[in-house]
N, C-alpha and C positions, 0 to 999 in steps of 0.2 A: 458372593454367593446369594445375597439378598436380591441384588439387581438381576441376576440370572433367573432366580426363582420368579421374580416379578415378570420378566420377559416371557417365561414359559407359562405363566398363569393366563386364564381367560381374560380377554380385554374388558375394560370397565364398561358399565352400561351407559354412563353419561360423563360429562366433564366434571361435575362435582365429585363423583367417585374417583375419577382420574386424579384430580388434585389431591384428594385425601391420600391415595396410595403413593403418589409421587412425594408428597410432603413427609410421609412415613419413611421413605428412603432417604430423603434429605436429612431427616433427624438421625440417621445412622451414619452419616458421613463422618470420617475420623476427625475432621476439623470443625464439626458442628458446634463445639463449646465456644469457639471464637467467632462464629457467624451470628450476626444480629438478626433477631426475629423478623424485623421489618425488611431487611435485605433479602432474607429467604423467601418471604411472601411475595415481594416485588419481583424477584428473580423468577419464581415459578410462574407468576402471571404472565410475564413477558415471554418466557420460554414457550409456554403453551400457545400464545398468540403467534410467535415466530414459527412454531411447528405447524400451525394451521396453514400459514402462508407457504411454508416449504413443501408440505404435502400437496397443496393445491397447485404449486408450480409443476409438480410431476403429473398430477392426475386431473387437473382442470379445476377451475373455480367452482366451489360448492360441492366438490367430491371428496372432501377430507372427512373420513370417518373418525369417530372417537378413538377406535383402536389404533388406527394409523398415527394419529396425532400423539396418542399416549406413548406409543413405541418410540417415536422420534424424540419426544421430550425425555423419555427414560434414558435414551442414549446420552443426552446432555447431562443428566444427573450422574450417570456412571462416569462420564468424562470429568465431571467436577470432583470425583473422588480420588483422582490420581493424575499423572502426567501422561498424555497421549503421544503417539509417535510424531505427529506433525508439530508438537510443541517442544520436543526435546532439543532441537537445534537452537532455538531461541535461548533456552536455559544454559546450554553449554557456552554459547557466545557471551551470555551475560557474565559468567564467571571468568571468561577470558578478557573481559573488559570491552567487548564488542556489542554493537546493537544488532537486534534481530531484523530479518528482512520483512517478515510478515506481521509481526507484532512485537511486543516488548515483554521482558520479565515482569515489569510492573503491572502491565495489563493482564498478564496471565495470573498473577497473584490476586488481582481484583476479581477475576473470573472464578478462581477457586474459592474465594471468600464470598461468592454470590453477590458481590457489589456490582459487577458488570455482568449483564445477561448476554447470552449468545447472540451474535449478530446474524442478520439474514445473509443467505448465500450471495456472494458476488457473482457476476456473470461467469467469471473464470471458474469458481467453485462449482457452480451449477453445471457448467460444461463438462467438467471432470466427472461429476457424479453420474450424469446421464451417459457419458461415453464409456465408463469403465466396463460394463458388461460386454459391449461391442469390442472394446480393445482386448479384453480377455479372450473372447472368441477368436478374434483375428490372430492373436498371439499363439493360442493353442493350435489352430489350423496350420499356421506358418511353420511352427517348430515341431509339430507332432507330439506335443506334450499333453498331459492331463493333470488336473488338480489332485492333490493328496488330501482327500476328505478326512482321513484319520488324523493327520497332522494338524489340520485346521481345527478339528473338533477339540484337540487338546488345548487350544488357545482360547476357546469359547468361554468367556467369563473367567479366564485364568488370572491368578495373582501369585507371584513368586514370593514365598514367605520371607526370603532374604531382602527383597526390595519391593514391597507392596506399593511403593510410590509410582511404579510403572504399570501402564495398562495399554492394551492395543493388540490388534490382529492385523497381519499383513494382508494385502489384497489377494495374494495367492501364494501357495507353496506347490510347485509343479514337479512332476516326475518326468524326466527326460527319457528319450528312447533307450539310452544306455544305462538307465537306472539311477543316474544322479538326481539329486533333489535340489531345487533352487527356490529361494525366497524372492518373490517378485512384487514390486510395487508399480502400479500403472499410473502414468501421468498424461495429461492432455493439455499442454501449455500452448501459448500462441506461437505464430510463426517467428516473431522476433525473439522470443525466449528460446525456441529451437535453434535459431542461428547462434545465439549466445552459448548454448550447450555444445554445439559443434566445435566452437573455438576453445572453450574452457572446461567442458564436462558439466555434469549436473551440479546443482548448488550444494553447498555444505549442509544445508538443512535436510536435503534428501539423503545425503550420505549418513547423517545422524539418524534419520528416520528408519532406514533399513537396518542399521546397527541396533537400534532400539528394539525392532521386531526380532532381530537375531538373538538378542539377549533373552527375550521372553521365550522364543521358540526353543532355544537350547536348554533353558532351565526347565521347560515343560516336557522335555523329551521328544520334541518334534524335530526329528533329524533333518538336516539339510547340509549341502556341500558348498553352496555358493549363494551370493546375493546379487540382485540386479534391479536397476530402475529401467522400466520399459516406457519409452516416451513416444507418443503418437505425434507425427509431424504432418500438419494439415497441408503443407506446401506440396508434398509428394504422396500423401496418403499411405505412409509407411510407418512402421514402428522401429525406432532406433533402440538398440540395446546398450546400456551403460553398466558395465560390470563394476560392482563395488567390492574392492578387496577388503577382507577382514582386517581390522586395525585394532590390535589388543590395547594399545594406549588409549585410543578413542573410546573403547568399551569401558575402560576404567574411569575415564573422564565423564562419560555419560552417567555411570552409576554414582560417582561422587557428587556430580552436579545436581542430579535428581534428588538425592538424599538431602543435600545441603539446602536446596531451594524449598523442599517440602518441610523439612524439620525446623529450619531456622526461620522461615517466613510464614508459610501457610499455617502450620500448626500453632504458631504464636499470634496469628492474626495480623502479621506485619506485611508491609509492601516494600520491595526493594527500590532503591533510588534509580532514576533513569540514567542510562549511559549517555554521556555527552556526545554530540556529533563528532565524527572523526576529524582530526586535524590533518592538514596536508603534510605529507612527508617529503622533505627535500632530498633529492638524490644527486649523486655526483655526476660529473660529465656534462651532458647536454643541458640538464636542468640548470646548472650553474651558469653556463654560457648564455642561455636564454634569460636567466635572471639578471645578469649584468646588462644585457641589452635593454631589458624592460626598465630597469632602474634608470639607465642613461636617458632613454626616451621620455620617461616620466619627468626627470629633472628638466630636460629641454622643454617639455610641454608646460611645466610650471613657470619656467622663465619666460616663455613666449606669452603666457597668460598675463604675467606682470607687465610686459612691454605692451601688450594689447591694451590694457587698462590705461597705461600712460599715454598712449596715442589717442585714446578716446578723450582723455582729459584735455589734451592739447587741442583736439578738434573742437571740443565744446567751447574752449576758451576763445577760439578764433571766430566764433560767431555762427549762429544757426542759419544765416543766409548762405553759408558755404555748404553745409551738410544738414540733412534732416536727421536729427538725433533724438529719437523718442525715448524718454525716461533715462537718458544717459547711457544707453546700451546699443551697441552695433549688432543688429540681428542679421547674421549671415545665413541662418537656416540650413546649415551644412549637415549636421549629424547630431544624434542624441543616443545615449545608452541608458537603459533602465533595467534594474533588476528588482523584482518584487516577489513577495510571498504570495503563493496561490494555494488554495485548498481544494482537495478532491471532494466535491459536494456530497456524492453518494457515501464515500467512506466516512466523512465527518458527520453526516446525518446518522449513520449507523452507530458511530461512537457515542453521539449525543443520546440516542435512545437507550443505549446499553447502560448509561449512568444516570438515567432519569431526567435528562435535559430535553425539553420539548422544542424541537426545531421550529414548529409553527410560531412560537413566541418570538422568533427572530425573522419573520417575514416582513418585507417592506415593499412599498410601491416602486416598481422599476421605472415608471414613466413611459414604458414602451406599450404600444397598442396590443391588446389581447385579441387576436384575430378570431379565435374560436367564440369568445363571448360576443364579439361584434357581429359575427355571422348569425349567432343564435338570436340576437336582437332583431336583425334584419329579417330573419325567418319568421319570428313572431309578428313583426310588423306586416310582412307580406301576407301572412295567414289571416290576420284581422281584416286587412283591406279586401282580399279576395273573397272572404266569407261574409263581407258586408258588416263587419263589426267595427266598433269605434276604435281607431288606432290611438286615441288620446292617452290611455293609460301607459302604453309602451313609450309614446313620445314624452310623456311626463317623466317616466323613469330615466330616459336618456337625458332630458333637461336637468333632472335632479342630480344624477350621478356622473354625468359627463361621459366622455369616450372611455370605454372599458380599457383598463390597463392591466398588465401582468404584475404579479407579485413575485419577488425573488428573495432568496435567503441572504441575510447579511452574514456572510461567512466569517467575518472578523469577530463580530460579537458572539456568534455561535461557538467559535473556537475558544474564545475567552471563557465562555460559560462551561464548556467541556473541561478545560483545564482547571477551572475553579472547582469542578466536581471531583477532581482528583485523577483524571485520566491523562495518559500520555497521548498527545495529538500528533506525534511525529509520523505515524503510519499514514495520516491523511495529508501530510505536508508536501509541497513541491515548490519549484521556483519558476518564474516567468522572466525571460530576458528579452530586451528589444534594443536593436541598434538601427536607427533610422537615418537615411540620407535623403536630402531633398530630391523630389521627383518632378520638379518643374521642367516643362518641355519648351516653353516659349517665353519671349520677353527679354528685356535687358537683364533682369535679375538672373534668369536662367543662364544667359550667356556668361555673365560674370561668375556665376557659380562654377560653370564648366571650365572657364579659364583659370580660376583660382585653384580648382581641384587638380588640373593638369600640372600647374606650377608646383603646387604643394606636394603632389605625388613624386614628381621628379626630384624635388629637394629632399623629400623623406628618403628616397632611394639612396641618394648620396650620403645622407646622415647615417642611415642604417649600415651601409657598406663600411663607412669609417668606424662605426662602433664595433662592428664585427672584427675589424682588424686590430683594434686596440683593447678589446675586452679582456683577452687573456693576459695581456701585459699589465692591465690595471690590477687584476687579481694577484698576479705574481709580484707586484710591487716594483716592477722594472721602471727605470727612468726613461723618459722619452728621448730618443736619439736626436741630437742637435744636428740638423742638416749641414751647418757650417763646418762641423768636424768630420763629416763623412768623407 
C-alpha cells in the first residue's frame, strides 16, 4: 500500500527528495530490522545510479528525469519487499536441491537483504523490455483479443494476506473472442533459445512464473481460464504459443517454497548455502557400453605412455648422435586437449558492482596496442605539425609513456574478490575447451605426422572394434572362449 501510494504521488522535485522518499519506503520493508544501515544506504545509491542508466537506455543519454528515475528505483524497492514472478523458479529449484538458471537462492537472499544491488539490464533483458509492447500488439491483432483492464487493476499493488511474500503482475490478461480469459507472459529470447523451446518446451522458470501470477490473480479475484507463455521467434518473425497447464502440486510447492525462503532466511537475515553443481548421472544401456570402451581405451593409452617413456630412455642411452632429444622428451606435436574456466566479463563485472567490488581495481596492462589511443596521438601530432606548432610535447609524451597499450580485466582476481564478498559467481562461469592437432603442411615433420596419424588411426579402428566385441562379455563376467576348444 505504501509503495502504491508513493507511485501515485507527484514525482520528487530533485534527487535528494527522491532518496528521502525511497529510504522511507526501505524503512518499511518487513525485513528492515535485519538489514544493516550501511547496506541500505549503499543499495539505494547504486539503485538510483543504475536506474539513471536504465532510463537513459530507453530515452537517450541525458534524458532521464528525476520522476522517471524515481519510478524505476521505486519498482526495485517494491521488488525487495517480496518474491517476484521471475524469481520464484529459482527458489522452487533451490528447495528441490537444484540450481537456478538465471541466478541463485543465495544471491536472491543477498538482494532482499540489500547487500546486492540490482544489476544493470543485460542485452537480453533490454531486448525483452523494449519488445514487449510490440509483442503485445502483434498478439492482440493476430488472435483478436483485448486486455482485461479490470483484472489487471486488481493486481496493481496487490498483496495476498495469506501469502504476502509473493508480488507481481502478469504481462497481460486477455479476453478471447469466445469470452475466455488467459494469463499471458510475453518473452523475446534469442533464436537459439527458441530452437530449444521447440524441442523441449519453455523453461521450468517460466512455468513457475505464470503459476506465480496465477496464484496472485486467483486470490485477487481476477478470473482467468488458462495460462500461456507467448514467445517471439526472430527467425520467422512469429509468436509461438506455449500453453501452461495448471499444476496444483506445483502451486502448493510455490507457496511452501516462497514462505520457507522468506521466513527462514530473509526475515532472519540469513543466506542459504549454494547448491553444488550437478553430478553426472550414469544411465543403463549405451552409457555403460561407451563407459567400458572409454575405460579400455584409457588403460591402453596409459600403457602406451609407459612404453613411450621406456623407448625414450633407451634412445637417450644410445647416444645423442642417433637422435636429437631436447630435454629428454620426444615432441611429436600431434594433439593437445585443454579445459579451462572462463568468465563472462559483463556478468562478472555486474556481480562485482552489486556487492561493492570495484572492477577497475582489477585492471591490468594487456600488452596489446591500443589503436584508438595511438590514432589520437597521431592526430594530435598531425595537428601540431600542420598548424605550425611545436610537436615536441606530443613526442615527449610518446617517448615517456611508450606505445599506448590496452588495459584488460584480470577476471581471475575479480572473481576471487566477488566470492570473498559473499556472492555466488556461478551465473558468470563457463568452460573453454580446446583439442588441437598439428596443422603443418610441408617438410619432413609434416610427412611423418601424416604417416603416423594414418597408421595410428588404422590401429585405433582395429582396437576399438575389438573392444566393442568384448565389452559386453567383460561386464557379464564371461570367460574368454579358447579357440583350441572351439
